[in-house]
Structures are given as structure tokens and as C-alpha cells.
N, C-alpha and C positions, 0 to 999 in steps of 0.2 A: 402665518400659523402653520406649525408643523404638527401633523397628526401622527401619533406614534402607533404603529401597528405592531401587534405582538410578534416578536421574532421567533422563528423556529429554533429549536435547541441545538443548532450546529455551533460548536465552540469557535470563536474567532481566531483560529490558529492558521497562520500563514505558513506554508511548508517551505517555500524557497527563501533562503538567505536569513532566516530568523534563528534565534536561539533554539536549540533543540530541547524541548521540555517533554519529558515522558510522563505526562499525567494521563490517567485513563479517561477516555472520552466518556461522556455520560450516556451510556446505553446499557441495557441489561445484557449480561454475558450470555452468549448463545451456548446451548448445550453442545458437547463434543460431537454429536451426531448430525447436527444441522448444517455441516460444512457446505455441502453442495447446494443447499436450498437458497435460491436467490429471492430475497424479499423485495417488494416494490420500493424503489428509491435506492436500492443498493446497486450501484453501478461500477464499483471498483473492486477488483479481485486481487487477493494475494497470490502471486505467481511463484512463490517459493516452492521448489521441488514439486510435491504433489499436494500442496496445502489447499489451494482453490477455495478459500473462504471469501465470502462477499461482505463488503462494507459500504457505508453511505458516503464517506468522504475520504479523500486521499490521506488526511491526517489520521484517520482511524486505521487505515492500512499500515501507515508508518508506525503507529504505536504498537499495533499487533505484531508486525514483523520484527520491530526492534526488541520487543519483550519476549515473544514466543520463539523466534528463530535466532535472535541476536543477544539473548540474555546471557549472563556470564556462565551459567551452568549448561547452556544448550548450544551456544555458538560454535559451529564446527571449524572455525579458523579460515573459512572462505565463504564467499557469497554463492548460494545455491539457487539464486533466482533464475527462472527460465531464460535461457539465451545469454546469460552472463558468463564472462570468463571466470573460471574458478581460481583466481589468484589468491595466494595466502595474504591475509590482511589482519592487522591488529583489530581488536573489537571496536575501539574508538573510531578508527579509520573506516571500519565497516558501517558503523551507524551513519557517519557522514555520507558515505557512498550510497547507502540505502536511500537516504533522504534525497540526495541530488539526482541519482540515476534511476531509481525505481519507483519512488513514492511521490513524484511530482504528478500533478493532474495529467499533464500531457503524456508522461511516460506510462502511467497506468492505463490510459485510454489506448495508447499505441499498442501496449502489450496485449490488451483484450482483443484488439482488431486482429493481431497476429494469431491469437489463440483461436479466434473464430475462423480464420483462414486456414486452419489446420496446420499451423506452423509453416506456411509458405515462406520461403526465405526472403520475403519482402520486408525490408526495414522501413521503407517510407509508406505512410498511409496513402491510400489512393487519392488522387486529386479529383474533386468533384465540383 
């Protein structure tokens, strides 16, 4: 017998190696001024330039960054993620780069650790 427990409303989106689909995750849009406010359960931050918005899942960060920073009217022609080399990139290449390099769960968690360490030039998370 399998008992079905009600699942939380996290969309079953795998970030790595999957088709990139830019569908808005189902959560209410935050007002423009709530950027710095971290709500419970929001453990992933957009580290684009000075964006610093918090999200619940890596796929929400990816959707946000791809649309808000990589949208066709706003994309500056290079990645402005903290600590990234600002190479010129085509937008499609940038979206793939964003997904692979910045919006995987591991990359987002590593980026936050660096942010907390005050940008100490330490690329590797501490071994504990």
C-alpha cells in the first residue's frame, strides 16, 4: 500500500541536463522593494550584479535570472554574475551558461558561502 502524502508545490523541474523551459514558477510575484528580505525557506540568492533577490529553489533563481537579466530587451551581452568572467556571449549561449554555471543547486550554495565569507577568494567550500 502506498499512501500518498500531499506534495508541496515545488515544480518537478530538474535544472541539470534538462530541456530549458522558461515557465514561471507558481509563487506570487514579490514587490520590487522586497529584494533583500529573505523569507523562511528561501535559501537561494540571485548573485547578478547587485540583485540579491532570494528564492526557494534553484529553478526559481534560473527562471528569474534568465527573464529579468537575460531577457532579450535587458541582456547586456555578457554575464554579470558575481565572480564570473564578463565574456561577450550570445543570449542563447548565456542562458545555457547561466543554467550550467550559476543556477545549479551546488553553484548557488557555493556562491552564498562566498558571499557570507565577504568574498574571500576561496573557491572551494570548507571541508567539514
